[in-house]
N, C-alpha and C positions, 0 to 999 in steps of 0.2 A: 602722412601728417601728424602735428601734435595732436588735433582731433581724432582722429582714427587710433592714435597709442591708447589716449584715454580712453575712449569707446570700451576697446579690446580689456584694457586691464579694467574696466568696471564693470562687464561683463563677464569675463572671468572670475574676478570677486564674489560676485552675483552668487552665479553658479556653484561656486566651492562654498560661501555660506549656507547656500541652499541643502546642498546635495550632505553637509553637514548635520544640520537644523533636522533633514530627516532621517540621518544615521541616528543623531541620538534619540527621535522619536520609535522608532524603531526597536533600539536596543531597550528602551524604558518599558515598551510596551512588552516584548519577551521577556524581561524581568518580572512585569508584572504576573503576567501568564503561569509562570512560572512560581511565583510568590502563593498565588491564590491556586491552591492545588484541587484537583478533583476526586472528589471519591468514584471509587471503581468495585465491582464485585467481586470480592474477595478468591471465589473458589474460579471465576474466569476470567480476571484481568479485563472485562469489558465495561465501557458506562453500565448504569444501572437503567432501564426502561422502567418509565412511572406510570403506569395506564391506571385510567380511571375509568369506574365504573359506572354506568349510564346514572345521569342525574346528578353525579358526583363533580362538584366544582373546584374543589378545594381537597388537597393530599393531607393537607395541617390545617386544623384551625386553634391558633394561640388564644390559651384563657389564662387571664392575668388581672391582678388588681392594677388598677392607672397610679394607687398612689406609690409603691415602692418597685413595681417590676417591668416599667414601659421599657425602661433603657435596656434592659437586660433581650427581653422579647424581641425589641426593633433587633439588635446584634444578634438573637439568631436565626430572625429569618434572614436577615441581610448574609451570614454568612451559607445558610444552607442553599440561598438559593445562587451563591459563587461557586459552592461544592458539588451542588445538585442543580445546573440551568434550566432544568426542563420541569423544575418543582415549582408549585402552584399553595401558595400558603396564607391563610386571612389571619389578618390583622386592623382590629377596630379602625385603629387610625390611617388606614389605608383603604379599607374595604367594607365599614361598616355605613351603609346609606340611612338602614332603618333600625332605632333600637328596638322595636316593638318582634322585628324579624329574627332576634338570634335564633329562637328553634329550628327555624328555615335555616341559617346560616350552618348552623349543627347538622341538619340533616345532609346539607350538602357536602357534608366534608369527610374524610375518606377515616380520618383520625381524628383525635383532639389533644393537645398537647396542655398540661395543666402545670400553671409556674405555683409551682406552692412557694409565698413570703408571708410574711406577718397580714393576718385579716382578709387571708383570700376567702376562708369559709364566712366572715362577714361581711361578705360584699352579696348584693341582691343578684347583682349581674351575676355574678362567677357561679352562683347556687345556681340559677337559673342553666346556666350554661353546662355544668356538672351534672344536673339532673338529666337536661335535653339529651347529652350523652349515657348516661344511663338507661333511659329511654330507646334510642338509636341503639344502644348493645356495642356502642363505637370502640374499636381499640384506643386503652391511653396511654400517652408516653407522660410521664411525669417526670418532671424536673425539679430541683430543690435547691432553693437559696438560701446556704448556711452562714454566712456571714452579716451576723446582725447589725453590723455597720451600712450595710448596705439592703433591709428592711428582712434578714432572715432570719429564722427562727430553726429548732431544732424538729426533729420530726415529731420528737413525743409529742412536743405541743402541735404539731398539724394535725396528727393525730385525735389528739384533745379536742382540737377544734372542729373538728370532721362531723356533720352532722350522724347521727346514728342510720339514718334508712342508707346515705351515702356509701357508709364505710364499707363493708360489702364487696359492692361494686368498684369502689376506688381503688382500696388496699387486695384486692385478689392477688392471693398466694401466689409466688412468682414472678409477681410483676415488679419490675426494678423500678427504683427511684436513683435518677443521676444528680449526681452532684454538678452544679454550675459551678462551673473554673473561668477566673480570668486571665490566670497565666497562660502564654498561649499551647506551650506544649501539653498541657492539663485540657484545656479548652476545644482543643480538635477532637477528643477522645468524646470530651461530651458531646460535642456536636456529630461525631459519629455515630452515636448511640442513639440520637434524637432522631436522625436521618435511617439509622437500621428499624425504627420504632415504626417511622411513615411510612418506609419499604415495603416491610413485613404488610403492610394494609392494601398494599396496591393488590389488584385482582391477579391470580396464580401466583403469589410469593408471599404464601400463609409460612411457607416452609423452604426455608432457602437457602440454609447453613448446612452445611456438613457436621452435623453435631454428633461429639463421640458419644459409642453406647453406652449406655447406663451398666456398673459394676456387677455382676451376679453375685448376693453373699456368698461366704465359706459354706454355707450350709445348701447352698442350691435353690433354696426358694427365692422368688420373684422377687424383686425390689418394689416392685407396683401396688401401691393400695389395693386391694381388696373391695370390690363390689358387694355392699353390707344389703342386706335387706330387710326389711321390719320383721320385730320379734314376731314371733311365732304366739307369745301367750298373749298379745296386745300391747303390753307395755310400752310407755315411751322410752324411746334413746334418750332422754334427757333424764328420766327414773334411774334408768341403768347406772347414766355416771354419775348423778347422784348419790344413788347409793353405794359407787365402787365395784360394782360387777362388770364381769370381761361383757366382751362385747359379744353378741349372737352372733352365730353363723360363723364365726372363726375358728379356726384348725385351733389346734394344741399347739403348734410351734410359734401361730401369729400370736397365741394369748401369752406366752413367752416373751416375746421381742418390745420391748418399750415403746420403739419407736412406730409400729400396727399401731398399738393400741393408741397412740398418742393422734398418729392419723387421724384414727376413727371419730377420737370425741373431737379434733379441726371438724370433719368432715358433717357430722353431724350437727352441730351448735351452729355452723354457716347455713347448712339449710334450712334451720328452724329460725334463725335471725333472719334470712333473706325471705323466709315464707310472712314472717312478720311484719317487716318491713316495706313489702308489698302490699301488704293490705291495708295497711293503715296509713302510711307516712310516714310523717319524720316523726319519729318515738318521744315521748316525754323524757324528762331527765333521769338520768340512772338514780335507787334509791341511794339514799344519801350514807343510812349505817345498815349495810346488807350484812347480815351475821357470817351467811356460809352460802357455798355454789348449791350446795343439796335443796336450803329453806328457796332458795328465789327457783330452780327449777320444778320443785314440787309446787308452790305456787301459780308456776307459768303455766302448768298442765292440768290443773285442776279447777282453777280460776272459771267463773261464767261472766267476769266482765273483760272484753276485749281492752279494755283502756287498761285494767291493774293487768293482763297477760301483756300489753307493750311493753309497761312502765318495768315489769319484772325482767321481761326479754333484755331491756336497756343494762338491768342489773348484772344479767347474767354477760352479755358479752362484752362490760367493763370487766369480768372477772376473768374470762376468759380468751380476750384479743390477743394478748399476745401468742397462744397457742394458736389460733383462727391463720395469723398472718405476720409471722414471724420474718424478719431480714433471713434472706437466703444465708447459710455460711459459703464461706469463702471456694470449699467444696463442692458442695450444690450447684456456685454459678461456675466452676469451671468444667462439671459433669453436663451442665444444663445448655450451658450458652458457649455456642461458637461464632468467631467473628465472620462478619457477613458482608461490610463494605470495608474497604480500607483506603487510606492515600496512599500514594505509591512512593513517597517523598518521606514515609513514617521511620523515624529513627527507632530500631527495637536491641534488646538486649544482643541478640544473633550477629548483627550488621557491626557491633563494636572488637575492638580488639585492643590487648596489651601488649606493648613491647616490653614491661618487665612486670614480674609477677608481683605482686600487692600482696604484704603480710598488713595483715588487718588485728591491731591490738584492739581485744575485748576485755573491758575491767569487771570483775566479778561482782563489782559494788553498784554495778551501774544497771538497775532493772529493767529487762524487756531489751538489755544490747545484744545478748548470745543470739538471741530469738533472729533479729535483722540481718546480725553477720551471717546467718545458716542460710536466709533470705540472699544473700546477695552472693554466697558460694552455690549456693542452689540456681542462681542467675545465669553466673560467669563462670563455673567449672572452674579447673587447676588453676585460672589463674587469680584467684583471689586466695589465700590461705589466713586463718585467723589462730592466735595466742592469746590466752586469757591471760590476764594480768591481776593480781590479789596482791593486797596489803596485810602484813601483819603473821603472816601464818609462816614464811619462809622467805629470805632474802633473795633465792633464784628467782622467784614467782613475781617479784615484785616489778612496776613497769619501769622502773631504774634498771633493773637486772635484765629486763627484755630490750630496754634501749640500746644497753649496752652490746646485745647480740647482732643490732643491726649491719646488713652487708651490703656493699654496693651495688649485686644484682638483685636486689629487691628494692622495693618504695616502702617504707612503713609510715601506717595512718593509723591515730587512734582514733575510733570511734565513740562519739559521743550524744548517748540516745536521747532524745529529750520530750518526756513524758509527766504525766500526772505523778509519778512517783518518783523522779528526778529530784537528787539532791536532799531528801530527806533523812532525818535519825543516822545513827552513825553507818550506815553505808553513804548515805550523802556525804556525810564528812570526809568518808575516807575515798570517796569520785572527785570531791573538791581538792584534796591532794594531790591527786591525779593530775586533776587539768594544772595544778598548778607547774610541776611536772613537765606538761607539755607544751606551758607558755613558754617556759624558759628554754627548754629545747628545740623545738618549731611549731611555732604557731600555727604556720601554712599547713601542719601536719595531722590537722586536728577535721575528720571528717563529723559533721553536726547534723543530728537527722533529728527532724521537730515530726512527732507522731501525731498524725491528723485524723485515725482511725477512730473514731468513738468506741469500738469495741475493744480496742487497746489500748485506752490510756489518753485519749485524747484531749488538749487541754491548750487555753489563750496562750500564746507565746507570753503574754506583759505576765504571767505569774511567774516568769523564772527571776524575774528580775524583783521579785521577793522573797524567792527560797534559795537562790546562787548567792555565796558569801560576796560580799561586798568589795575586799580585794580582787576577787576575779573578774567583777564588774570592771571595775578600773583600771585593770590590765587587758584589757576590749577581747574576752572571752567570748564576747557575742558581737566581733566586729566583723565577722562574715556573714553574711546570710544563710541560715540553716535549710536544709534543702527539706521540704514538704512531703512525707510519707504518707498519702492519701490509702483509701480503699482499692481494691482491686476492681475495674481493672486499671483505675490510674495510677497504679503501685508503679505497675511496668514502665512506667514515664518517671517516677521517684528513681527507679534501680538505673535507668539510662544517664539521668542527670548526676546522681552519686559516683557513676563509674566514671564519667568525664572529669569528676572531680580526683579519681582514685590517677589519672592520667589514659585512661579509654579513648579511643578515637575511632571512628569511622575510616573504613578505606579509601586510600585516595582516589578522589575519581577526574576523568581527563578534561582539559578545557575544553570549550566547543566556543563557536563562531561569537561574538561579544564579549567575551570573557566569560561568558555564564557558566559553571561547570556542568557537567554533563555525566550519569550513569554509564 
């Protein structure tokens, strides 16, 4: 009858609707899980185990200022919990029950993350946490907020604000400072490096990477810094340094090698400063008008006043600190560090391919552009070729002449490298002329790269609105976003993003159930 038909249609519609809702929920769940990728051990492709020693409640303690770092560390905790589901992280807003027990929370942590932002070392709570970590001799993970609009400051300012007695511990040589990134592709690298730091602090994980062997120098000597014994004549190491004499108990070949002598200086000064700091505590302010390292050293080793010795040590430290804890070079970074953890879906240079070779036009009037072009050719091999365009020498080498040779079987791009030396002087005028030529030829064929590595001439992008000729600004030279080229290992991501602009793409992936891509 009619009631039966209605009931049948109603039940059928309800079942169909319910099925569609369940299917949508399942699909969203699958897509969410695929979007939140887990970190795996790079060498084994297995999920990392995160054991904790007896008495350890947290894998990582997040030390930060409430003033301008709460949002950043909250993101770090949330993302790490997604990447490493078994991780336990201490964050004050979630776990702090007693402010007077900060030192206890530190002692219950396997490692401490120090988030450098403006005012960190002016916070009494942060200093308590840092000093408690030093007392417990805990591994540190250093993360740096570099964006001034987000409470960031330069690393030079961070080192200057750091109390004297904490510097040898916080800025121990070889300890990486991780730049905090906000763009997703770069932030994944920041998170991976932080995760590697806490993973290394777990029991049994002190050596987990397949670290490449250190290269042996051509002369066959060891690359390691030799152990130095005390001078037989009883003179102080610092006296020898101040007098300019050679290091005691070193071979003639080592005396001839400046890098060994510099390592000796760093080692001796570090041990001297650490000993003073341990005995006296926080040092007095550095001497205002220190005349020379020799005078300071003699004062430090001959004075009978501990207070004067500490003051002198502070002056020595400020003079020689760049030698004690310099930033590792990119070569050192490559030799001493190997990837420990990785995301399975991580897009790397090796996973990209070009359907058509690329000809990258490099201006001879753009300082640093040739170096960046070499980096790209090293990363992608024969897929990218370079040609130099020079104005004012010969007609055949100008940008216009290069563009006339453009071929259908190649894609041509003009590399515009932006650093603190761009658009300055006569070279800047010649570069501006080439940019005008490219805007007339094809605005889309400009590969714009913005240097973000301080060691290579980084500057704020706002600078270019003052140095770039007005007509180029009006014509939209900066209409597209420039690719940020950060320091290593973030620079590998920069290569990938730039290559995608040049036409590179990942190998096609076959679709799977629910339309989600699958490797």
